C-alpha positions in Angstrom: 2.8 -4.1 -12.7 2.9 -0.4 -11.8 6.5 1.1 -10.7 6.0 3.6 -7.5 8.8 5.7 -7.0 9.8 7.3 -3.3 9.1 11.0 -3.0 10.5 13.6 0.0 7.7 15.0 1.8 8.8 18.2 3.5 12.3 17.2 3.9 12.0 15.1 6.8 9.9 11.9 5.6 9.9 9.7 2.3 6.7 8.6 0.9 5.9 6.2 -1.9 3.4 7.0 -4.9 0.4 5.4 -5.4 -1.7 4.7 -8.5 -4.4 7.6 -8.6 -6.6 5.0 -10.2 -6.2 2.5 -7.6 -6.9 5.3 -5.0 -9.9 6.0 -6.9 -11.0 2.5 -7.0 -10.5 2.5 -2.8 -12.7 5.6 -3.0 -9.6 7.5 -1.1 -9.3 10.5 -3.6 -11.7 12.1 -5.6 -11.6 15.1 -7.9 -8.5 16.3 -9.6 -9.9 16.0 -13.2 -11.3 19.0 -15.1 -10.0 21.7 -13.0 -11.8 20.2 -9.8 -9.7 20.4 -6.6 -8.1 16.9 -5.7 -9.6 15.7 -2.4 -8.2 13.1 -0.2 -10.2 10.8 2.5 -8.4 11.2 5.7 -7.5 7.4 6.0 -4.7 6.0 8.2 -2.8 3.0 6.5 -0.2 1.0 8.3 3.1 0.2 6.9 4.8 -3.1 8.1 8.2 -3.9 6.8 8.1 -8.2 6.9 11.3 -8.5 5.2 14.5 -6.9 3.7 13.3 -4.7 0.8 9.3 -5.8 1.4 6.6 -3.7 3.1 3.1 -4.4 3.4 0.5 -1.4 3.2 -3.0 -1.9 4.8 -5.9 0.1 5.0 -6.5 0.3 8.8 -10.6 0.9 8.7 -10.7 -2.3 6.4 -8.8 -4.7 8.3 -8.3 -5.8 11.9 -5.3 -6.0 13.9 -2.7 -7.9 14.6 -4.0 -10.7 13.1 -3.9 -9.3 9.1 -0.3 -8.5 9.9 1.0 -12.1 9.9 4.0 -12.6 7.3 2.2 -12.6 3.8 1.9 -15.7 1.7 4.0 -14.3 -0.9 7.0 -14.1 0.8 7.0 -17.3 2.3 9.2 -20.2 0.7 7.5 -22.3 -2.1 6.7 -25.7 -1.0 7.2 -28.6 -3.7 4.1 -30.2 -5.0 5.6 -33.2 -6.6 8.2 -35.8 -4.9 11.3 -37.0 -6.9 
């Protein structure tokens, strides 16, 4: 799992770095290799805080709202599969 870090943006905001390879897979960036200029697709992302220390980042052009922004399954309490 990649570790991402917070970076200052213009001294007034903070952003999170995202792996370039994953952004290329999503076709959000191109170029940036072999002297080519890096081109970034203009795309809106929605960032939702759903718990202390937990955020979800979603492309608004790929998913409908607000249905998609329900509490993600991975942050829900695990349910027992066997009874004692």
